[in-house]
N, C-alpha and C positions, 0 to 999 in steps of 0.2 A: 756701855750704860746698863745698869741693872734693870732687868725686866721681869715682870710676871705676865704671862699670856694665858688668858682663859679661853676655853672652847667648850662646845657641847650644849650651848643654850639652844632654844628653839620654841616651837609651838607644840603643846601637848594637851590632850583632853584631860579633864578632871579624872583622878584615879590612876593616871598614867605615871610613867617614870622617865627620868632623864639622869644622865651622869655628866657632871661638869668636871673638866680637867683644868689644872693650872700648872703650866710648865715654867720653871725658873731658869734664868739665863746663866747662873753661876752655881758651881758645885757647893759653894759656901752655904747656900740655902738648905742643904741637907742637914745642917746643924741648927737651923732656926725654927722656932715655933711658927706655924702658919694657920690660916683660917679663912672663913668666908663671911662676908657681910652682904646685905641686900638693901636696895633702895627702891621703893615703889613711889609712883607719882602721888604727890600730896601727903606723903608720910615721911617720918624721920628715918634716917638710915638705921638699920637694925642688924645687930649681931646675929649670926646664924649658927656657926660652929667653929671649933678650933682644935688643934692637935699639937702635942708637944713635939720636940725635935725628933724623937725616936719613933713616935707613933704609938707609944705605950699608953698614953693618956689622951682621952678625947672629951670634949665638952660641947653641950648643945643648948640652944635656946629652948625654952619650954614649948614654943610654938611648933618646933620641928622634931622634938624628941620622939623617938620611936618610928619616925618616917624617913629621916635623913641619916646618912652615915658618912662620916669623914674618914679618909684614910690617906696614906702617903706611900710612895715608892722612892726611897732616897737614892737608889741606883739610877733612877730616871729623873730625879729632882722634880718630881711631880706630886701634886696633891689632888685628891679627887673628892667630889661630893656626890654621892649616890642619893637621888631624891625619888622616893616612892610615895604612892598614895597622894599625888599632888592635888592641891586645891586651888581654886581661883585666887585666893588670898596669898598664894605663894608667888604670884606674878610680880616680877621686879627685875631690876638689873642686879646681877650677882657679881660681887667683886672678890677677888682673891687678895689676901694680905699676908705679910710676913713681918716678923719682929727682928730687928737687927741686933740680935743678942744670941751668943752661942749657948746652946743647951737650954733654950727657953722652955718654960713650963706650958705655955699655951693656954693658961687659965683665961676665963672670960673677961677678966679685967686687964688683960694685956693691952698695952699701947702699941699699935703697929706702925712701922716706918715705911713699908713699901705697899703700894696698891697697884693692882692691875687695871686695865682699861674697862673691864666689865663685859658681861655677856648677858643678853636679854633672855629671860625665861617668861613665857606667856602660857598660862593655863586657862584654856577656854574651850567650850564646846562649839 
């Protein structure tokens, strides 16, 4: 069964950093666009960032631009989200996603087919 497994979440103080990882279970994912969404209590699910299959193009929500960086290592079939200058409003469950299409662009309007189970990020003093 195809799986996306997130890790790296936790509790961090405002201004701190975390790096999320998402490991895919099949090598085919190295050809798929991937990304991150988040869902905070009482709010709608929100797009965070995405990356095309090769890693040459990245996209970000305005709310995280300049603070978060998405990257991937296709040899490890893993996508990362480096989160710096974290704010309390970044508190949410973060989900890794993948589009089931070879050589996907990873644009913000991509419709994603695979979702991970989520990892909690809490930013609080």
